[in-house]
C-alpha positions as CSV (number, residue, x, y, z in Angstrom):
1,M,-2.2,24.2,-179.8
2,P,-2.0,22.2,-176.5
3,S,-3.2,18.5,-176.7
4,R,-6.4,17.4,-174.9
5,T,-4.3,15.5,-172.4
6,E,-2.1,18.4,-171.7
7,S,-5.3,20.6,-171.1
8,R,-6.5,18.1,-168.6
9,G,-3.0,18.3,-167.0
10,L,-3.2,22.1,-166.7
11,V,-6.6,21.9,-165.2
12,R,-5.6,19.2,-162.7
13,R,-2.3,20.8,-161.6
14,P,-4.0,23.6,-159.7
15,L,-6.5,21.2,-158.2
16,V,-3.7,19.2,-156.7
17,R,-1.9,22.2,-155.4
18,G,-5.1,23.6,-154.0
19,G,-5.8,20.3,-152.2
20,I,-2.5,20.3,-150.8
21,V,-2.8,23.8,-149.5
22,T,-6.3,23.3,-148.1
23,L,-5.4,20.1,-146.2
24,A,-2.2,21.6,-144.9
25,A,-4.3,24.4,-143.7
26,V,-6.8,22.2,-142.0
27,A,-3.8,20.2,-140.4
28,S,-2.5,23.5,-139.0
29,V,-6.0,24.2,-137.5
30,G,-5.9,20.8,-135.9
31,L,-2.6,21.7,-134.3
32,G,-4.1,25.0,-133.2
33,V,-7.1,23.2,-131.7
34,S,-4.8,20.8,-129.9
35,A,-2.9,23.7,-128.4
36,A,-6.1,25.7,-127.5
37,G,-7.6,22.5,-126.0
38,A,-5.2,22.6,-123.2
39,A,-6.7,22.3,-119.7
40,P,-8.2,25.7,-118.8
41,A,-7.7,27.3,-115.3
42,N,-9.7,26.2,-112.5
43,P,-13.0,27.7,-111.7
44,T,-12.2,30.5,-109.1
45,T,-14.0,32.1,-106.2
46,T,-12.3,35.3,-105.1
47,L,-12.8,36.3,-101.4
48,A,-13.3,40.1,-102.0
49,P,-16.6,41.0,-100.4
50,E,-17.8,44.6,-100.5
51,A,-19.1,44.6,-97.0
52,V,-19.0,42.5,-93.7
53,D,-21.0,42.1,-90.6
54,L,-19.1,41.7,-87.3
55,V,-20.4,39.6,-84.4
56,V,-18.5,39.0,-81.1
57,D,-18.7,35.4,-80.1
58,Q,-17.8,33.8,-76.6
59,P,-16.0,30.4,-76.8
60,Q,-16.3,30.1,-73.0
61,N,-20.1,30.3,-73.3
62,F,-20.6,28.3,-76.5
63,G,-17.8,25.8,-76.7
64,E,-14.1,25.7,-77.5
65,M,-12.6,26.5,-80.8
66,R,-13.2,23.9,-83.5
67,A,-10.3,21.7,-84.3
68,G,-8.4,22.6,-87.5
69,V,-9.6,26.2,-87.6
70,Q,-8.5,28.6,-84.9
71,G,-11.6,30.6,-83.7
72,H,-14.0,28.5,-85.6
73,H,-16.2,27.2,-82.8
74,S,-19.3,25.3,-83.1
75,P,-22.2,26.7,-81.1
76,G,-23.5,24.4,-78.5
77,V,-25.2,24.3,-75.1
78,L,-24.7,27.5,-73.2
79,E,-22.2,27.1,-70.5
80,M,-22.1,29.7,-67.7
81,I,-18.7,31.4,-66.8
82,P,-18.0,30.8,-63.1
83,V,-17.0,34.1,-61.3
84,A,-16.8,35.0,-57.6
85,W,-18.9,37.7,-55.9
86,G,-16.6,40.7,-55.2
87,G,-14.1,39.2,-57.7
88,T,-12.8,40.6,-61.0
89,V,-13.0,39.7,-64.7
90,T,-10.3,40.9,-67.2
91,F,-10.7,41.0,-71.0
92,A,-9.0,42.3,-74.1
93,L,-11.2,44.6,-76.2
94,P,-12.5,42.5,-79.0
95,P,-10.5,43.0,-82.3
96,L,-11.8,45.4,-84.9
97,L,-13.8,47.3,-82.4
98,A,-13.2,50.6,-80.4
99,P,-15.2,52.7,-77.9
100,T,-17.1,55.6,-79.5
101,G,-16.5,57.8,-76.5
102,P,-13.6,58.7,-74.3
103,G,-13.9,55.5,-72.2
104,L,-15.4,52.0,-72.4
105,E,-18.9,51.7,-71.3
106,A,-20.2,48.5,-69.6
107,S,-23.3,47.1,-67.8
108,L,-23.8,44.0,-65.6
109,Y,-27.4,42.7,-65.5
110,S,-28.1,40.5,-62.6
111,K,-30.7,37.8,-62.9
112,A,-31.9,34.6,-61.5
113,D,-30.7,32.4,-64.4
114,H,-29.7,33.0,-68.0
115,M,-33.3,32.8,-69.2
116,S,-34.7,35.3,-66.8
117,L,-35.1,39.1,-67.0
118,E,-32.6,41.2,-65.2
119,T,-33.5,42.3,-61.7
120,R,-30.6,44.6,-60.9
121,T,-28.4,46.6,-63.2
122,Y,-24.8,47.9,-62.6
123,S,-23.4,50.4,-65.2
124,T,-20.6,52.7,-66.0
125,D,-23.2,55.1,-67.1
126,P,-25.0,56.8,-64.3
127,A,-27.9,57.5,-66.8
128,V,-28.5,53.7,-67.1
129,S,-28.4,52.8,-63.4
130,A,-27.5,54.2,-60.0
131,D,-25.4,51.2,-59.2
132,P,-21.9,52.0,-60.5
133,L,-19.8,49.4,-62.3
134,V,-16.1,50.1,-62.0
135,V,-14.1,49.5,-65.3
136,T,-10.3,50.0,-65.2
137,D,-8.3,50.5,-68.3
138,L,-5.1,48.5,-68.0
139,G,-3.6,49.6,-71.3
140,G,-3.1,47.7,-74.5
141,S,-6.8,47.5,-75.0
142,T,-7.1,45.4,-71.9
143,Y,-9.7,46.1,-69.1
144,R,-10.6,45.0,-65.8
145,V,-14.1,44.9,-64.2
146,D,-14.8,44.9,-60.5
147,L,-17.8,42.7,-59.8
148,P,-20.4,43.5,-57.1
149,A,-20.7,41.8,-53.8
150,D,-23.6,39.4,-53.0
151,D,-26.7,41.3,-52.0
152,G,-28.5,38.2,-50.9
153,V,-31.3,38.9,-53.3
154,N,-30.2,39.1,-56.9
155,G,-28.2,36.5,-59.1
156,P,-26.7,34.2,-59.1
157,A,-26.6,34.7,-63.1
158,A,-25.5,37.9,-64.8
159,R,-24.6,39.2,-68.2
160,L,-21.8,41.5,-68.8
161,S,-22.3,43.7,-71.8
162,L,-20.1,46.3,-73.7
163,T,-22.3,49.0,-75.0
164,N,-20.4,51.8,-76.8
165,L,-18.2,50.0,-79.5
166,A,-18.0,50.6,-83.2
167,P,-16.1,48.8,-86.0
168,T,-12.6,50.2,-86.7
169,P,-12.1,48.8,-90.4
170,G,-14.4,51.4,-92.1
171,S,-17.9,52.1,-93.4
172,W,-18.0,48.6,-95.1
173,S,-18.2,46.9,-91.7
174,T,-21.0,46.8,-89.5
175,L,-21.4,45.5,-85.7
176,L,-24.4,43.3,-85.2
177,G,-25.6,42.7,-81.5
178,T,-23.8,43.7,-78.3
179,P,-20.6,41.9,-77.1
180,S,-21.5,40.2,-73.9
181,W,-20.6,37.2,-71.6
182,E,-23.0,35.1,-69.4
183,L,-21.6,34.7,-65.9
184,E,-22.6,32.7,-62.8
185,F,-21.7,33.8,-59.3
186,S,-20.6,31.3,-56.7
187,A,-18.6,31.3,-53.5
188,G,-16.1,28.6,-54.8
189,A,-15.4,30.3,-58.2
190,P,-12.0,31.9,-59.0
191,A,-11.5,35.4,-57.6
192,A,-9.9,36.5,-60.9
193,V,-11.2,35.4,-64.4
194,T,-10.1,36.2,-67.8
195,L,-12.8,36.4,-70.5
196,T,-12.0,35.4,-74.1
197,S,-13.8,36.4,-77.3
198,V,-13.7,35.7,-81.1
199,T,-14.8,38.5,-83.5
200,S,-16.6,36.7,-86.5
201,A,-16.9,38.6,-89.8
202,T,-19.6,37.4,-92.2
203,S,-19.9,38.3,-95.9
204,V,-21.6,37.1,-99.0
205,L,-20.3,37.2,-102.5
206,G,-22.2,38.2,-105.6
207,C,-25.6,39.0,-103.8
208,S,-26.9,40.1,-100.4
209,T,-27.9,36.5,-99.4
210,T,-27.3,33.1,-101.0
211,A,-31.1,32.5,-101.0
212,S,-31.3,35.1,-103.8
213,P,-31.7,34.0,-107.4
214,T,-29.5,36.8,-108.5
215,C,-26.3,35.5,-107.0
216,T,-23.2,35.2,-109.1
217,V,-22.6,31.6,-109.7
218,V,-19.3,29.8,-110.1
219,P,-19.7,26.4,-112.2
220,V,-17.6,23.5,-111.4
221,T,-17.7,20.0,-112.7
222,A,-18.0,17.1,-110.1
223,G,-14.7,15.4,-109.8
224,T,-12.6,18.4,-110.7
225,A,-10.7,21.1,-109.1
226,M,-11.7,24.6,-108.1
227,D,-9.7,27.5,-106.5
228,V,-10.5,30.0,-103.7
229,V,-8.3,33.0,-103.7
230,L,-7.6,35.6,-101.0
231,P,-6.2,38.8,-102.6
232,A,-3.8,41.0,-100.6
233,S,-6.2,44.0,-101.2
234,S,-9.4,42.1,-100.0
235,R,-11.6,43.3,-97.1
236,V,-10.9,40.0,-95.5
237,T,-7.1,40.8,-95.4
238,E,-8.0,44.1,-93.8
239,L,-9.7,42.2,-91.0
240,G,-6.3,41.0,-90.0
241,I,-6.2,37.6,-91.8
242,P,-2.8,37.3,-93.6
243,D,-3.6,34.2,-95.7
244,L,-5.4,31.0,-95.9
245,G,-3.0,29.2,-93.6
246,V,-5.8,28.8,-91.1
247,S,-8.8,27.9,-93.3
248,D,-11.8,25.5,-93.8
249,F,-13.9,24.9,-96.8
250,S,-17.3,23.0,-97.3
251,L,-20.4,22.8,-99.6
252,E,-23.7,23.2,-97.9
253,D,-27.3,23.2,-99.0
254,L,-28.7,26.5,-100.1
255,P,-31.7,27.6,-98.1
256,G,-34.7,25.6,-99.3
257,S,-32.6,23.0,-101.0
258,D,-32.0,19.4,-100.0
259,L,-29.1,18.0,-102.0
260,I,-27.0,16.5,-99.3
261,A,-28.1,14.3,-96.4
262,Q,-25.3,15.5,-94.1
263,A,-24.7,18.8,-92.7
264,R,-21.9,19.6,-95.2
265,I,-19.6,18.3,-97.7
266,Q,-16.1,19.0,-96.3
267,L,-13.4,19.9,-98.9
268,D,-9.7,19.3,-98.5
269,P,-7.7,22.3,-99.7
270,T,-4.0,22.3,-100.9
271,L,-2.4,25.7,-100.4
272,S,-0.3,27.6,-102.8
273,A,3.3,28.7,-101.8
274,D,2.1,32.1,-100.6
275,R,-1.1,30.5,-99.0
276,R,-3.3,32.8,-100.8
277,T,-4.8,30.2,-103.2
278,A,-6.5,27.0,-101.8
279,T,-7.2,24.4,-104.5
280,M,-9.7,21.6,-103.7
281,T,-11.6,18.9,-105.6
282,I,-15.4,18.6,-105.7
283,P,-16.1,14.9,-105.0
284,A,-17.1,13.1,-108.0
285,T,-20.2,11.7,-106.2
286,T,-21.6,15.3,-105.6
287,K,-25.0,15.6,-106.9
288,P,-25.5,18.2,-109.6
289,G,-27.0,21.5,-108.5
290,R,-26.4,24.8,-106.7
291,Y,-24.6,24.9,-103.4
292,Q,-23.5,27.3,-100.7
293,L,-19.8,27.4,-100.5
294,R,-18.6,28.3,-96.9
295,S,-15.0,29.6,-96.9
296,V,-13.5,30.1,-93.5
297,A,-10.3,31.9,-92.8
298,G,-8.9,32.7,-89.4
299,G,-6.2,35.0,-88.0
300,G,-3.1,33.3,-86.5
301,V,-4.0,34.3,-83.0
302,G,-7.4,32.7,-83.2
303,Q,-9.3,36.0,-82.4
304,V,-10.6,37.0,-85.8
305,L,-12.6,34.7,-88.0
306,S,-13.9,35.4,-91.5
307,T,-16.7,33.3,-93.0
308,T,-17.6,34.2,-96.6
309,F,-20.6,32.5,-98.5
310,S,-20.8,32.2,-102.2
311,V,-22.7,30.1,-104.7
312,V,-21.2,27.4,-106.8
313,E,-23.1,25.1,-109.3
314,V,-21.9,21.7,-109.5
315,V,-22.4,20.1,-112.9
316,A,-22.2,16.6,-114.0
317,P,-19.2,15.4,-116.0
318,A,-19.6,15.0,-119.8
319,V,-20.3,11.5,-120.9
320,N,-17.7,11.8,-123.6
321,P,-15.4,14.8,-122.8
322,G,-13.6,16.3,-125.5
323,L,-13.8,14.6,-128.9
324,R,-13.8,11.0,-127.8
325,S,-15.9,8.4,-129.5
326,E,-18.6,6.3,-127.8
327,T,-16.2,3.3,-128.0
328,G,-13.4,5.3,-126.1
329,G,-11.3,5.9,-129.1
330,D,-10.0,9.5,-129.5
331,T,-11.2,11.2,-132.7
332,G,-9.6,14.5,-131.8
333,P,-7.0,16.6,-133.6
334,S,-4.1,14.2,-132.5
335,V,-5.8,11.3,-134.4
336,L,-7.1,13.2,-137.5
337,L,-3.7,14.9,-138.1
338,P,-2.0,11.8,-139.4
339,V,-4.9,11.0,-141.5
340,L,-4.9,14.6,-143.1
341,L,-1.2,14.4,-143.5
342,G,-1.6,11.1,-145.2
343,S,-4.2,12.5,-147.5
344,V,-1.8,15.4,-148.4
345,G,0.8,12.8,-149.3
346,A,-1.6,10.8,-151.3
347,L,-2.5,13.8,-153.4
348,A,1.0,14.9,-153.8
349,V,1.9,11.5,-155.2
350,G,-1.0,11.5,-157.4
351,G,0.0,14.9,-158.8
352,A,3.5,13.6,-159.5
353,V,2.2,10.5,-161.3
354,R,-0.1,12.6,-163.5
355,S,2.9,15.0,-164.2
356,R,5.0,11.9,-165.4
357,R,2.0,10.5,-167.6
358,R,1.8,14.0,-169.2
359,S,5.4,14.0,-170.0
360,V,5.2,10.5,-171.7
361,V,2.2,11.7,-173.8
362,Q,4.0,14.8,-174.9
363,G,7.1,12.9,-175.7
């Protein structure tokens, strides 16, 4: 019959083994947490809008292209384009647009100044006006317009408008407004003038307008990085924008919000090797709250510009990120693991000592 001491030994032996197994399992969990605790991927905004609105802008009327982003111009005071009576203007058809009929239709509205109503209309369409406007197709989507002579009554301001254009990308694109240029006739103006344009595409991600409370929100912590990605299959790419090589990113207040004092918080992007991912850091001083992220991408020739709006929510950084103590010491798995392993060793030694004592008793 086993002695009382031996019985205690038999009871204790499984407890020691169980303790070793349990702590070893906890130690392995600690290792797993450490691996799983690696930095996650950056919060990402993917430029893949479902629809875009197209508007044709005139840099000659509203300011030159903004530095750093080809085609991104800042609207300013209207500047009339000087042209000569009886002269010509030449322009390339705005990108992403094509005539809906066999030829391009255009109208020239003469008026006293840019704020006045038109007093005489010249048009390629006889149904619009009895005064003909001659437009010649020069090929390669380039057209020349013969301007009228001075009648001594109308002008000197005029607006040249293109009237039968439609988007070429597909049903997901819509043309807003009428492409037009504001002209001013004078005797000393150049006889031949080339008109320029920028086709701007505007889209919103996750909702119809960033003022909507139902917008998809991308959370990002102040002081950390976020990514903006342009997929090869994106509508933005179909507009003729190959990558983010010409781009600009900023945070702005949402409609009705007042988080920032300046117009916007400019973000400094770093591009990936294929220039389809832009990584930028949200300034650590950014106030927590929801912002409108403006992502601008331009075509290499500066004639197409895409502006995509989305919503990001900036959150304050954690006071004690991870498992750090209030004193700054780390109490995470990397610190707990040696303690656990030390406990395993202590139990193992204790088991060995008890085993030796049992042998002495039995002897």
